[in-house]
N, CA, C, O and the ligand as a Tripos MOL2 file, in Angstrom:
@<TRIPOS>MOLECULE
protein
  313   311    79     0     0
PROTEIN
NO_CHARGES

@<TRIPOS>ATOM
      1 N           8.2950   82.4870   27.4450 N.3       1 MET1
      2 CA          7.1150   82.3910   26.4950 C.3       1 MET1
      3 C           7.1320   83.3330   25.5400 C.2       1 MET1
      4 O           6.3390   83.1130   24.6240 O.2       1 MET1
      5 N           7.8610   84.4430   25.4400 N.am      2 SER2
      6 CA          7.7730   85.4060   24.5790 C.3       2 SER2
      7 C           8.0770   85.0700   23.1920 C.2       2 SER2
      8 O           7.6780   85.7890   22.2750 O.2       2 SER2
      9 N           8.8000   83.9580   22.9800 N.am      3 ASP3
     10 CA          9.2230   83.6390   21.6110 C.3       3 ASP3
     11 C           8.1100   82.8070   20.8390 C.2       3 ASP3
     12 O           8.2610   82.4090   19.6850 O.2       3 ASP3
     13 N           7.0200   82.6000   21.5780 N.am      4 LEU4
     14 CA          5.8220   82.0240   20.6940 C.3       4 LEU4
     15 C           5.2010   82.9220   19.9760 C.2       4 LEU4
     16 O           4.9390   84.0560   20.3770 O.2       4 LEU4
     17 N           4.8880   82.4110   18.7140 N.am      5 LYS5
     18 CA          4.1130   83.3400   17.9970 C.3       5 LYS5
     19 C           2.9910   82.4190   17.3390 C.2       5 LYS5
     20 O           3.1210   81.1970   17.2700 O.2       5 LYS5
     21 N           1.8050   83.1500   16.8290 N.am      6 THR6
     22 CA          0.7140   82.1630   16.3770 C.3       6 THR6
     23 C           0.9490   81.9590   14.8220 C.2       6 THR6
     24 O           0.9360   82.9580   14.1040 O.2       6 THR6
     25 N           1.1580   80.7230   14.2830 N.am      7 ILE7
     26 CA          1.2580   80.4910   12.8360 C.3       7 ILE7
     27 C           0.0050   79.8020   12.4040 C.2       7 ILE7
     28 O          -0.7110   79.3240   13.2840 O.2       7 ILE7
     29 N          -0.3690   79.6890   11.0570 N.am      8 LYS8
     30 CA         -1.2180   78.8820   10.5250 C.3       8 LYS8
     31 C          -0.5930   77.5740    9.7740 C.2       8 LYS8
     32 O           0.4910   77.6210    9.1910 O.2       8 LYS8
     33 N          -1.2130   76.6740    9.8360 N.am      9 ILE9
     34 CA         -0.7570   75.2110    9.3130 C.3       9 ILE9
     35 C          -1.7280   74.9670    8.2490 C.2       9 ILE9
     36 O          -2.9260   75.0570    8.5160 O.2       9 ILE9
     37 N          -1.3000   74.6390    6.9600 N.am     10 TYR10
     38 CA         -2.1440   74.4110    5.9940 C.3      10 TYR10
     39 C          -1.7740   73.0890    5.2290 C.2      10 TYR10
     40 O          -0.5870   72.7610    5.2130 O.2      10 TYR10
     41 N          -2.6550   72.3540    4.6300 N.am     11 CYS11
     42 CA         -2.4070   71.2760    3.9660 C.3      11 CYS11
     43 C          -1.7530   71.7450    2.5510 C.2      11 CYS11
     44 O          -2.2780   72.5800    1.8150 O.2      11 CYS11
     45 N          -0.6360   71.1370    2.3110 N.am     12 LEU12
     46 CA          0.1310   71.5540    1.0980 C.3      12 LEU12
     47 C          -0.7070   70.9590   -0.3430 C.2      12 LEU12
     48 O          -0.6930   71.4870   -1.4550 O.2      12 LEU12
     49 N          -1.3030   69.9060    0.0050 N.am     13 ASN13
     50 CA         -2.0010   69.4150   -1.3530 C.3      13 ASN13
     51 C          -3.1600   70.2770   -1.7250 C.2      13 ASN13
     52 O          -3.2320   70.5870   -2.9140 O.2      13 ASN13
     53 N          -4.1560   70.7560   -0.8420 N.am     14 CYS14
     54 CA         -5.1550   71.5720   -1.2280 C.3      14 CYS14
     55 C          -5.5830   72.9120   -0.5860 C.2      14 CYS14
     56 O          -6.6310   73.5370   -0.7480 O.2      14 CYS14
     57 N          -4.3270   73.2440    0.3150 N.am     15 ARG15
     58 CA         -4.4270   74.5520    0.9540 C.3      15 ARG15
     59 C          -5.4200   74.7500    1.9150 C.2      15 ARG15
     60 O          -5.7360   75.9020    2.2130 O.2      15 ARG15
     61 N          -5.9780   73.7490    2.4630 N.am     16 THR16
     62 CA         -6.9600   74.0770    3.6870 C.3      16 THR16
     63 C          -6.3640   73.9920    4.8050 C.2      16 THR16
     64 O          -5.6470   73.0840    5.2230 O.2      16 THR16
     65 N          -6.7760   75.2900    5.4580 N.am     17 LEU17
     66 CA         -6.2630   75.3990    6.9880 C.3      17 LEU17
     67 C          -6.3370   74.4210    7.9390 C.2      17 LEU17
     68 O          -7.4660   74.2060    8.3810 O.2      17 LEU17
     69 N          -5.4030   73.7520    8.3840 N.am     18 LEU18
     70 CA         -5.6610   72.7470    9.5520 C.3      18 LEU18
     71 C          -5.4710   73.1910   10.9500 C.2      18 LEU18
     72 O          -6.3420   72.8660   11.7580 O.2      18 LEU18
     73 N          -4.4810   73.8730   11.3450 N.am     19 TYR19
     74 CA         -4.5500   74.3200   12.6750 C.3      19 TYR19
     75 C          -4.0660   75.7530   12.6630 C.2      19 TYR19
     76 O          -3.4470   76.1820   11.6890 O.2      19 TYR19
     77 N          -4.3240   76.4900   13.6970 N.am     20 ARG20
     78 CA         -3.7580   77.5860   14.3090 C.3      20 ARG20
     79 C          -2.9210   77.2710   15.2910 C.2      20 ARG20
     80 O          -3.4530   76.6430   16.2060 O.2      20 ARG20
     81 N          -1.4890   77.5570   15.4360 N.am     21 TYR21
     82 CA         -0.5810   76.8920   16.4280 C.3      21 TYR21
     83 C           0.3790   78.0320   16.9950 C.2      21 TYR21
     84 O           0.8120   78.9430   16.2900 O.2      21 TYR21
     85 N           0.6490   77.8800   18.3020 N.am     22 TYR22
     86 CA          1.6190   78.7710   18.9270 C.3      22 TYR22
     87 C           3.1200   78.1020   18.7870 C.2      22 TYR22
     88 O           3.4810   77.2500   19.5980 O.2      22 TYR22
     89 N           3.8490   78.4770   17.8640 N.am     23 LYS23
     90 CA          5.1700   77.9120   17.4300 C.3      23 LYS23
     91 C           6.1490   78.7490   18.2210 C.2      23 LYS23
     92 O           6.0280   79.9540   18.4440 O.2      23 LYS23
     93 N           7.0640   78.0190   18.5870 N.am     24 ARG24
     94 CA          8.3120   78.5650   19.3320 C.3      24 ARG24
     95 C           9.3900   78.8080   18.3160 C.2      24 ARG24
     96 O           9.5540   77.9530   17.4460 O.2      24 ARG24
     97 N          10.0760   79.7890   18.3320 N.am     25 GLY25
     98 CA         11.0850   80.3270   17.5400 C.3      25 GLY25
     99 C          11.1030   80.2130   15.8730 C.2      25 GLY25
    100 O          10.0210   80.0840   15.3000 O.2      25 GLY25
    101 N          12.2400   80.2580   15.1620 N.am     26 LYS26
    102 CA         11.9800   80.2290   13.7270 C.3      26 LYS26
    103 C          12.3330   78.7890   13.4780 C.2      26 LYS26
    104 O          12.6290   77.9680   14.3460 O.2      26 LYS26
    105 N          12.2580   78.5660   12.0550 N.am     27 GLY27
    106 CA         12.5310   77.2700   11.4880 C.3      27 GLY27
    107 C          11.4870   76.2900   11.1810 C.2      27 GLY27
    108 O          10.3710   76.4990   11.6560 O.2      27 GLY27
    109 N          11.6540   75.4070   10.5670 N.am     28 SER28
    110 CA         10.5580   74.6190    9.8790 C.3      28 SER28
    111 C           9.8270   73.8660   11.0730 C.2      28 SER28
    112 O          10.3480   73.6400   12.1660 O.2      28 SER28
    113 N           8.5450   73.5160   10.6950 N.am     29 LEU29
    114 CA          7.7550   72.9660   11.5600 C.3      29 LEU29
    115 C           7.8800   71.3760   11.2870 C.2      29 LEU29
    116 O           7.6100   70.8170   10.2250 O.2      29 LEU29
    117 N           8.4040   70.6970   12.6210 N.am     30 VAL30
    118 CA          8.6120   69.2570   12.4770 C.3      30 VAL30
    119 C           7.6660   68.6050   13.4210 C.2      30 VAL30
    120 O           7.3310   67.4360   13.2260 O.2      30 VAL30
    121 N           7.1510   69.3800   14.5690 N.am     31 LYS31
    122 CA          6.1030   68.8090   15.2740 C.3      31 LYS31
    123 C           5.2220   69.8440   15.8860 C.2      31 LYS31
    124 O           5.5560   70.9960   16.1610 O.2      31 LYS31
    125 N           4.0630   69.2960   16.0640 N.am     32 CYS32
    126 CA          2.9560   70.0880   17.0300 C.3      32 CYS32
    127 C           2.8040   69.6340   18.1570 C.2      32 CYS32
    128 O           2.5170   68.4370   18.2000 O.2      32 CYS32
    129 N           2.9180   70.3070   19.3410 N.am     33 TYR33
    130 CA          2.3740   69.8750   20.8330 C.3      33 TYR33
    131 C           1.0510   70.0590   20.9700 C.2      33 TYR33
    132 O           0.5850   71.1980   20.9860 O.2      33 TYR33
    133 N           0.2940   68.9800   21.0850 N.am     34 VAL34
    134 CA         -1.0220   69.1350   21.4580 C.3      34 VAL34
    135 C          -1.5870   70.3890   22.1090 C.2      34 VAL34
    136 O          -2.5220   71.0600   21.6710 O.2      34 VAL34
    137 N          -0.8710   70.6130   23.2410 N.am     35 ASP35
    138 CA         -1.4780   71.8580   24.0310 C.3      35 ASP35
    139 C          -1.0530   73.0530   23.5110 C.2      35 ASP35
    140 O          -1.5920   74.0210   24.0470 O.2      35 ASP35
    141 N          -0.3090   73.2930   22.6910 N.am     36 ARG36
    142 CA         -0.1470   74.6410   21.7470 C.3      36 ARG36
    143 C          -0.8090   74.8620   20.6460 C.2      36 ARG36
    144 O          -0.6020   75.8650   19.9630 O.2      36 ARG36
    145 N          -1.8600   73.7690   20.2820 N.am     37 ILE37
    146 CA         -2.7110   74.1330   19.1570 C.3      37 ILE37
    147 C          -3.7550   74.9920   19.7160 C.2      37 ILE37
    148 O          -4.4780   74.7170   20.6740 O.2      37 ILE37
    149 N          -3.7550   76.1070   18.9840 N.am     38 LYS38
    150 CA         -4.8460   77.2740   19.4710 C.3      38 LYS38
    151 C          -6.1830   76.8950   18.8130 C.2      38 LYS38
    152 O          -7.1140   76.7020   19.5950 O.2      38 LYS38
    153 N          -6.4240   76.7590   17.4980 N.am     39 ASN39
    154 CA         -7.4530   76.3730   16.9630 C.3      39 ASN39
    155 C          -7.4050   74.9660   16.0320 C.2      39 ASN39
    156 O          -6.4480   74.8790   15.2610 O.2      39 ASN39
    157 N          -8.2840   73.9690   16.0550 N.am     40 ASP40
    158 CA         -8.2090   72.9070   15.4400 C.3      40 ASP40
    159 C          -9.2510   72.9180   14.4040 C.2      40 ASP40
    160 O         -10.3990   73.1720   14.7680 O.2      40 ASP40
    161 N          -9.0120   72.6770   13.1560 N.am     41 TYR41
    162 CA        -10.1140   72.8120   12.0360 C.3      41 TYR41
    163 C         -10.2010   71.2120   11.5380 C.2      41 TYR41
    164 O         -10.9980   70.9330   10.6430 O.2      41 TYR41
    165 N          -9.5400   70.3880   12.0110 N.am     42 THR42
    166 CA         -9.5740   69.0800   11.5640 C.3      42 THR42
    167 C         -10.6210   68.3150   12.3880 C.2      42 THR42
    168 O         -11.1400   68.7530   13.4150 O.2      42 THR42
    169 N         -10.8930   67.0180   11.7740 N.am     43 ALA43
    170 CA        -11.7630   66.2230   12.7470 C.3      43 ALA43
    171 C         -10.9550   65.5510   13.9420 C.2      43 ALA43
    172 O         -11.5450   64.7680   14.6870 O.2      43 ALA43
    173 N          -9.6690   65.8380   14.1220 N.am     44 GLY44
    174 CA         -8.8550   65.2690   15.1190 C.3      44 GLY44
    175 C          -8.1960   63.8620   14.7990 C.2      44 GLY44
    176 O          -7.7070   63.1240   15.6540 O.2      44 GLY44
    177 N          -8.2560   63.6050   13.4590 N.am     45 ASP45
    178 CA         -7.7780   62.2260   12.9850 C.3      45 ASP45
    179 C          -6.2990   62.5010   12.3440 C.2      45 ASP45
    180 O          -5.7580   61.5060   11.8600 O.2      45 ASP45
    181 N          -5.6230   63.6670   12.2900 N.am     46 LEU46
    182 CA         -4.5320   64.0200   11.6950 C.3      46 LEU46
    183 C          -4.5780   63.8480   10.1260 C.2      46 LEU46
    184 O          -3.5580   63.6280    9.4740 O.2      46 LEU46
    185 N          -5.9190   63.9700    9.5320 N.am     47 ARG47
    186 CA         -5.9990   64.2170    8.2350 C.3      47 ARG47
    187 C          -6.6730   65.2420    7.8370 C.2      47 ARG47
    188 O          -7.6730   65.6470    8.4290 O.2      47 ARG47
    189 N          -6.1420   65.8240    6.6810 N.am     48 CYS48
    190 CA         -6.7910   66.9040    6.2540 C.3      48 CYS48
    191 C          -8.4180   66.8080    5.9040 C.2      48 CYS48
    192 O          -8.8040   65.9340    5.1280 O.2      48 CYS48
    193 N          -9.2890   67.6800    6.4680 N.am     49 PRO49
    194 CA        -10.6830   67.3560    6.4290 C.3      49 PRO49
    195 C         -11.3350   67.8320    4.9610 C.2      49 PRO49
    196 O         -12.5580   67.8320    4.8190 O.2      49 PRO49
    197 N         -10.5390   68.1910    4.0050 N.am     50 ASN50
    198 CA        -10.9410   68.5010    2.8160 C.3      50 ASN50
    199 C         -10.3760   67.2400    1.8120 C.2      50 ASN50
    200 O         -11.1520   66.5560    1.1450 O.2      50 ASN50
    201 N          -9.2900   67.0980    1.8140 N.am     51 CYS51
    202 CA         -8.7300   66.0080    0.7850 C.3      51 CYS51
    203 C          -8.3820   64.7250    1.3970 C.2      51 CYS51
    204 O          -8.1040   63.7660    0.6770 O.2      51 CYS51
    205 N          -8.3750   64.6360    2.6690 N.am     52 GLY52
    206 CA         -8.2530   63.2280    3.3630 C.3      52 GLY52
    207 C          -6.7790   62.8320    3.4750 C.2      52 GLY52
    208 O          -6.5220   61.7510    4.0040 O.2      52 GLY52
    209 N          -5.6830   63.6940    2.9770 N.am     53 ILE53
    210 CA         -4.3260   63.1760    3.1660 C.3      53 ILE53
    211 C          -3.8010   63.1170    4.6770 C.2      53 ILE53
    212 O          -3.9370   64.1160    5.3840 O.2      53 ILE53
    213 N          -3.2280   62.0070    5.1560 N.am     54 GLU54
    214 CA         -2.6020   61.9800    6.4760 C.3      54 GLU54
    215 C          -1.5760   62.8500    6.5900 C.2      54 GLU54
    216 O          -0.6530   62.6910    5.7920 O.2      54 GLU54
    217 N          -1.4780   63.9280    7.5540 N.am     55 PHE55
    218 CA         -0.2550   65.0230    7.6220 C.3      55 PHE55
    219 C           0.5090   64.6890    8.6950 C.2      55 PHE55
    220 O           1.6120   65.2260    8.7950 O.2      55 PHE55
    221 N           0.1180   63.8430    9.5890 N.am     56 ALA56
    222 CA          0.8650   63.7760   10.9800 C.3      56 ALA56
    223 C           0.7190   62.5080   11.7960 C.2      56 ALA56
    224 O          -0.3440   61.8980   11.6780 O.2      56 ALA56
    225 N           1.6340   62.0410   12.5940 N.am     57 LYS57
    226 CA          1.5530   60.9660   13.3170 C.3      57 LYS57
    227 C           1.4490   61.2290   14.9620 C.2      57 LYS57
    228 O           2.2980   61.9880   15.4290 O.2      57 LYS57
    229 N           0.7260   60.8060   15.6280 N.am     58 PRO58
    230 CA          0.8610   61.0130   17.0860 C.3      58 PRO58
    231 C           2.2300   60.4900   17.7540 C.2      58 PRO58
    232 O           2.7250   59.4150   17.4150 O.2      58 PRO58
    233 N           2.7280   61.2150   18.5950 N.am     59 ARG59
    234 CA          4.0580   60.7490   19.3030 C.3      59 ARG59
    235 C           4.0700   61.4180   20.6800 C.2      59 ARG59
    236 O           3.5110   62.4850   20.9350 O.2      59 ARG59
    237 N           4.6800   60.7660   21.4240 N.am     60 MET60
    238 CA          5.1320   61.5050   22.8010 C.3      60 MET60
    239 C           6.5570   62.2360   22.4660 C.2      60 MET60
    240 O           7.5070   61.6000   22.0080 O.2      60 MET60
    241 N           6.6020   63.4850   22.7100 N.am     61 ILE61
    242 CA          7.9130   64.0180   22.4750 C.3      61 ILE61
    243 C           8.1270   64.8640   23.6030 C.2      61 ILE61
    244 O           7.3030   65.7240   23.9130 O.2      61 ILE61
    245 N           9.3810   64.6360   24.3560 N.am     62 HIS62
    246 CA          9.8090   65.2580   25.6610 C.3      62 HIS62
    247 C           8.6610   64.9370   26.7640 C.2      62 HIS62
    248 O           8.4240   65.6810   27.7160 O.2      62 HIS62
    249 N           7.9790   63.7110   26.4930 N.am     63 GLY63
    250 CA          7.1230   63.5320   27.6050 C.3      63 GLY63
    251 C           5.6530   64.1240   27.4540 C.2      63 GLY63
    252 O           4.7850   63.9200   28.3030 O.2      63 GLY63
    253 N           5.4400   64.9030   26.2540 N.am     64 LYS64
    254 CA          4.1460   65.4460   25.9480 C.3      64 LYS64
    255 C           3.5850   64.9840   24.8030 C.2      64 LYS64
    256 O           4.3480   64.7200   23.8740 O.2      64 LYS64
    257 N           2.2770   64.8110   24.6490 N.am     65 PRO65
    258 CA          1.6580   64.4300   23.4770 C.3      65 PRO65
    259 C           1.7220   65.3990   22.4560 C.2      65 PRO65
    260 O           1.4260   66.5640   22.7210 O.2      65 PRO65
    261 N           2.1520   64.9910   21.0640 N.am     66 ALA66
    262 CA          2.6080   65.8450   20.0060 C.3      66 ALA66
    263 C           2.2380   65.0150   18.7140 C.2      66 ALA66
    264 O           2.1190   63.7910   18.6640 O.2      66 ALA66
    265 N           2.0760   65.9330   17.6550 N.am     67 TYR67
    266 CA          1.8950   65.3020   16.2590 C.3      67 TYR67
    267 C           3.0250   65.6080   15.6040 C.2      67 TYR67
    268 O           3.4230   66.7690   15.5000 O.2      67 TYR67
    269 N           3.7870   64.3300   14.9820 N.am     68 LYS68
    270 CA          4.9500   64.5540   14.3360 C.3      68 LYS68
    271 C           4.3630   64.9000   12.8280 C.2      68 LYS68
    272 O           3.5120   64.1650   12.3270 O.2      68 LYS68
    273 N           4.7790   65.8560   12.2580 N.am     69 ILE69
    274 CA          4.4720   66.2810   10.8040 C.3      69 ILE69
    275 C           5.0920   65.3550    9.9140 C.2      69 ILE69
    276 O           6.2590   65.0140   10.1060 O.2      69 ILE69
    277 N           4.4640   64.9440    9.0170 N.am     70 ILE70
    278 CA          4.8970   64.1980    8.0240 C.3      70 ILE70
    279 C           5.5430   65.0350    6.8420 C.2      70 ILE70
    280 O           4.8460   65.8480    6.2340 O.2      70 ILE70
    281 N           6.7310   64.8560    6.5530 N.am     71 GLY71
    282 CA          7.5410   65.9100    5.5790 C.3      71 GLY71
    283 C           6.7800   65.9950    4.2690 C.2      71 GLY71
    284 O           6.3890   64.9920    3.6720 O.2      71 GLY71
    285 N           6.5680   67.3810    3.8010 N.am     72 GLY72
    286 CA          6.0430   67.4800    2.7120 C.3      72 GLY72
    287 C           4.4730   67.5560    2.4420 C.2      72 GLY72
    288 O           3.8900   67.6900    1.3660 O.2      72 GLY72
    289 N           3.9410   67.4250    3.7740 N.am     73 LYS73
    290 CA          2.3130   67.5680    3.6880 C.3      73 LYS73
    291 C           1.7710   68.7530    4.1610 C.2      73 LYS73
    292 O           0.5670   68.9580    4.0060 O.2      73 LYS73
    293 N           2.5460   69.6370    4.7660 N.am     74 VAL74
    294 CA          1.9610   70.8720    5.2300 C.3      74 VAL74
    295 C           2.7900   72.1490    4.7260 C.2      74 VAL74
    296 O           3.8950   72.0420    4.1950 O.2      74 VAL74
    297 N           2.1400   73.3650    4.9500 N.am     75 PHE75
    298 CA          3.2140   74.5310    4.9760 C.3      75 PHE75
    299 C           2.4990   75.4440    5.8600 C.2      75 PHE75
    300 O           1.3190   75.3050    6.1820 O.2      75 PHE75
    301 N           3.3350   76.4650    6.2690 N.am     76 ILE76
    302 CA          2.8900   77.3110    7.3190 C.3      76 ILE76
    303 C           3.0160   78.7370    6.8530 C.2      76 ILE76
    304 O           3.6920   79.1090    5.8940 O.2      76 ILE76
    305 N           2.2290   79.5460    7.7050 N.am     77 LYS77
    306 CA          2.3050   81.0850    7.3100 C.3      77 LYS77
    307 C           2.2580   81.7860    8.6080 C.2      77 LYS77
    308 O           1.6680   81.2530    9.5470 O.2      77 LYS77
    309 N           2.8100   82.8930    8.7350 N.am     78 SER78
    310 CA          2.8130   83.7510   10.0270 C.3      78 SER78
    311 C           1.4380   84.2330   10.2420 C.2      78 SER78
    312 O           1.1780   84.9430   11.2140 O.2      78 SER78
    313 ZN         -5.9100   68.7900    2.0030 Zn       79 ZN79
@<TRIPOS>BOND
     1     1     2 1
     2     2     3 1
     3     3     4 2
     4     3     5 am
     5     5     6 1
     6     6     7 1
     7     7     8 2
     8     7     9 am
     9     9    10 1
    10    10    11 1
    11    11    12 2
    12    11    13 am
    13    13    14 1
    14    14    15 1
    15    15    16 2
    16    15    17 am
    17    17    18 1
    18    18    19 1
    19    19    20 2
    20    19    21 am
    21    21    22 1
    22    22    23 1
    23    23    24 2
    24    23    25 am
    25    25    26 1
    26    26    27 1
    27    27    28 2
    28    27    29 am
    29    29    30 1
    30    30    31 1
    31    31    32 2
    32    31    33 am
    33    33    34 1
    34    34    35 1
    35    35    36 2
    36    35    37 am
    37    37    38 1
    38    38    39 1
    39    39    40 2
    40    39    41 am
    41    41    42 1
    42    42    43 1
    43    43    44 2
    44    43    45 am
    45    45    46 1
    46    46    47 1
    47    47    48 2
    48    47    49 am
    49    49    50 1
    50    50    51 1
    51    51    52 2
    52    51    53 am
    53    53    54 1
    54    54    55 1
    55    55    56 2
    56    55    57 am
    57    57    58 1
    58    58    59 1
    59    59    60 2
    60    59    61 am
    61    61    62 1
    62    62    63 1
    63    63    64 2
    64    63    65 am
    65    65    66 1
    66    66    67 1
    67    67    68 2
    68    67    69 am
    69    69    70 1
    70    70    71 1
    71    71    72 2
    72    71    73 am
    73    73    74 1
    74    74    75 1
    75    75    76 2
    76    75    77 am
    77    77    78 1
    78    78    79 1
    79    79    80 2
    80    79    81 am
    81    81    82 1
    82    82    83 1
    83    83    84 2
    84    83    85 am
    85    85    86 1
    86    86    87 1
    87    87    88 2
    88    87    89 am
    89    89    90 1
    90    90    91 1
    91    91    92 2
    92    91    93 am
    93    93    94 1
    94    94    95 1
    95    95    96 2
    96    95    97 am
    97    97    98 1
    98    98    99 1
    99    99   100 2
   100    99   101 am
   101   101   102 1
   102   102   103 1
   103   103   104 2
   104   103   105 am
   105   105   106 1
   106   106   107 1
   107   107   108 2
   108   107   109 am
   109   109   110 1
   110   110   111 1
   111   111   112 2
   112   111   113 am
   113   113   114 1
   114   114   115 1
   115   115   116 2
   116   115   117 am
   117   117   118 1
   118   118   119 1
   119   119   120 2
   120   119   121 am
   121   121   122 1
   122   122   123 1
   123   123   124 2
   124   123   125 am
   125   125   126 1
   126   126   127 1
   127   127   128 2
   128   127   129 am
   129   129   130 1
   130   130   131 1
   131   131   132 2
   132   131   133 am
   133   133   134 1
   134   134   135 1
   135   135   136 2
   136   135   137 am
   137   137   138 1
   138   138   139 1
   139   139   140 2
   140   139   141 am
   141   141   142 1
   142   142   143 1
   143   143   144 2
   144   143   145 am
   145   145   146 1
   146   146   147 1
   147   147   148 2
   148   147   149 am
   149   149   150 1
   150   150   151 1
   151   151   152 2
   152   151   153 am
   153   153   154 1
   154   154   155 1
   155   155   156 2
   156   155   157 am
   157   157   158 1
   158   158   159 1
   159   159   160 2
   160   159   161 am
   161   161   162 1
   162   162   163 1
   163   163   164 2
   164   163   165 am
   165   165   166 1
   166   166   167 1
   167   167   168 2
   168   167   169 am
   169   169   170 1
   170   170   171 1
   171   171   172 2
   172   171   173 am
   173   173   174 1
   174   174   175 1
   175   175   176 2
   176   175   177 am
   177   177   178 1
   178   178   179 1
   179   179   180 2
   180   179   181 am
   181   181   182 1
   182   182   183 1
   183   183   184 2
   184   183   185 am
   185   185   186 1
   186   186   187 1
   187   187   188 2
   188   187   189 am
   189   189   190 1
   190   190   191 1
   191   191   192 2
   192   191   193 am
   193   193   194 1
   194   194   195 1
   195   195   196 2
   196   195   197 am
   197   197   198 1
   198   198   199 1
   199   199   200 2
   200   199   201 am
   201   201   202 1
   202   202   203 1
   203   203   204 2
   204   203   205 am
   205   205   206 1
   206   206   207 1
   207   207   208 2
   208   207   209 am
   209   209   210 1
   210   210   211 1
   211   211   212 2
   212   211   213 am
   213   213   214 1
   214   214   215 1
   215   215   216 2
   216   215   217 am
   217   217   218 1
   218   218   219 1
   219   219   220 2
   220   219   221 am
   221   221   222 1
   222   222   223 1
   223   223   224 2
   224   223   225 am
   225   225   226 1
   226   226   227 1
   227   227   228 2
   228   227   229 am
   229   229   230 1
   230   230   231 1
   231   231   232 2
   232   231   233 am
   233   233   234 1
   234   234   235 1
   235   235   236 2
   236   235   237 am
   237   237   238 1
   238   238   239 1
   239   239   240 2
   240   239   241 am
   241   241   242 1
   242   242   243 1
   243   243   244 2
   244   243   245 am
   245   245   246 1
   246   246   247 1
   247   247   248 2
   248   247   249 am
   249   249   250 1
   250   250   251 1
   251   251   252 2
   252   251   253 am
   253   253   254 1
   254   254   255 1
   255   255   256 2
   256   255   257 am
   257   257   258 1
   258   258   259 1
   259   259   260 2
   260   259   261 am
   261   261   262 1
   262   262   263 1
   263   263   264 2
   264   263   265 am
   265   265   266 1
   266   266   267 1
   267   267   268 2
   268   267   269 am
   269   269   270 1
   270   270   271 1
   271   271   272 2
   272   271   273 am
   273   273   274 1
   274   274   275 1
   275   275   276 2
   276   275   277 am
   277   277   278 1
   278   278   279 1
   279   279   280 2
   280   279   281 am
   281   281   282 1
   282   282   283 1
   283   283   284 2
   284   283   285 am
   285   285   286 1
   286   286   287 1
   287   287   288 2
   288   287   289 am
   289   289   290 1
   290   290   291 1
   291   291   292 2
   292   291   293 am
   293   293   294 1
   294   294   295 1
   295   295   296 2
   296   295   297 am
   297   297   298 1
   298   298   299 1
   299   299   300 2
   300   299   301 am
   301   301   302 1
   302   302   303 1
   303   303   304 2
   304   303   305 am
   305   305   306 1
   306   306   307 1
   307   307   308 2
   308   307   309 am
   309   309   310 1
   310   310   311 1
   311   311   312 2
@<TRIPOS>SUBSTRUCTURE
     1 MET1         2 RESIDUE 1 A MET
     2 SER2         6 RESIDUE 1 A SER
     3 ASP3        10 RESIDUE 1 A ASP
     4 LEU4        14 RESIDUE 1 A LEU
     5 LYS5        18 RESIDUE 1 A LYS
     6 THR6        22 RESIDUE 1 A THR
     7 ILE7        26 RESIDUE 1 A ILE
     8 LYS8        30 RESIDUE 1 A LYS
     9 ILE9        34 RESIDUE 1 A ILE
    10 TYR10       38 RESIDUE 1 A TYR
    11 CYS11       42 RESIDUE 1 A CYS
    12 LEU12       46 RESIDUE 1 A LEU
    13 ASN13       50 RESIDUE 1 A ASN
    14 CYS14       54 RESIDUE 1 A CYS
    15 ARG15       58 RESIDUE 1 A ARG
    16 THR16       62 RESIDUE 1 A THR
    17 LEU17       66 RESIDUE 1 A LEU
    18 LEU18       70 RESIDUE 1 A LEU
    19 TYR19       74 RESIDUE 1 A TYR
    20 ARG20       78 RESIDUE 1 A ARG
    21 TYR21       82 RESIDUE 1 A TYR
    22 TYR22       86 RESIDUE 1 A TYR
    23 LYS23       90 RESIDUE 1 A LYS
    24 ARG24       94 RESIDUE 1 A ARG
    25 GLY25       98 RESIDUE 1 A GLY
    26 LYS26      102 RESIDUE 1 A LYS
    27 GLY27      106 RESIDUE 1 A GLY
    28 SER28      110 RESIDUE 1 A SER
    29 LEU29      114 RESIDUE 1 A LEU
    30 VAL30      118 RESIDUE 1 A VAL
    31 LYS31      122 RESIDUE 1 A LYS
    32 CYS32      126 RESIDUE 1 A CYS
    33 TYR33      130 RESIDUE 1 A TYR
    34 VAL34      134 RESIDUE 1 A VAL
    35 ASP35      138 RESIDUE 1 A ASP
    36 ARG36      142 RESIDUE 1 A ARG
    37 ILE37      146 RESIDUE 1 A ILE
    38 LYS38      150 RESIDUE 1 A LYS
    39 ASN39      154 RESIDUE 1 A ASN
    40 ASP40      158 RESIDUE 1 A ASP
    41 TYR41      162 RESIDUE 1 A TYR
    42 THR42      166 RESIDUE 1 A THR
    43 ALA43      170 RESIDUE 1 A ALA
    44 GLY44      174 RESIDUE 1 A GLY
    45 ASP45      178 RESIDUE 1 A ASP
    46 LEU46      182 RESIDUE 1 A LEU
    47 ARG47      186 RESIDUE 1 A ARG
    48 CYS48      190 RESIDUE 1 A CYS
    49 PRO49      194 RESIDUE 1 A PRO
    50 ASN50      198 RESIDUE 1 A ASN
    51 CYS51      202 RESIDUE 1 A CYS
    52 GLY52      206 RESIDUE 1 A GLY
    53 ILE53      210 RESIDUE 1 A ILE
    54 GLU54      214 RESIDUE 1 A GLU
    55 PHE55      218 RESIDUE 1 A PHE
    56 ALA56      222 RESIDUE 1 A ALA
    57 LYS57      226 RESIDUE 1 A LYS
    58 PRO58      230 RESIDUE 1 A PRO
    59 ARG59      234 RESIDUE 1 A ARG
    60 MET60      238 RESIDUE 1 A MET
    61 ILE61      242 RESIDUE 1 A ILE
    62 HIS62      246 RESIDUE 1 A HIS
    63 GLY63      250 RESIDUE 1 A GLY
    64 LYS64      254 RESIDUE 1 A LYS
    65 PRO65      258 RESIDUE 1 A PRO
    66 ALA66      262 RESIDUE 1 A ALA
    67 TYR67      266 RESIDUE 1 A TYR
    68 LYS68      270 RESIDUE 1 A LYS
    69 ILE69      274 RESIDUE 1 A ILE
    70 ILE70      278 RESIDUE 1 A ILE
    71 GLY71      282 RESIDUE 1 A GLY
    72 GLY72      286 RESIDUE 1 A GLY
    73 LYS73      290 RESIDUE 1 A LYS
    74 VAL74      294 RESIDUE 1 A VAL
    75 PHE75      298 RESIDUE 1 A PHE
    76 ILE76      302 RESIDUE 1 A ILE
    77 LYS77      306 RESIDUE 1 A LYS
    78 SER78      310 RESIDUE 1 A SER
    79 ZN79       313 GROUP 0 **** ****
């Protein structure tokens, strides 16, 4: 678990902070496992709480509940 680091996930449209998330490894963010979300600043509806854009879809990935990020809707910072 030592390769997990905390990142911040923002809405690309309005730069609102959506999640703090424990991400594994390098590379782009294509999915969020629900149990690795550290802080959730949304209403839990996979929409930006500020501008209302839908940024992800719920999916089961490797048998775990996850949010599949919609391309071009978010950006991340370390
Ligand atoms: Zn937004």
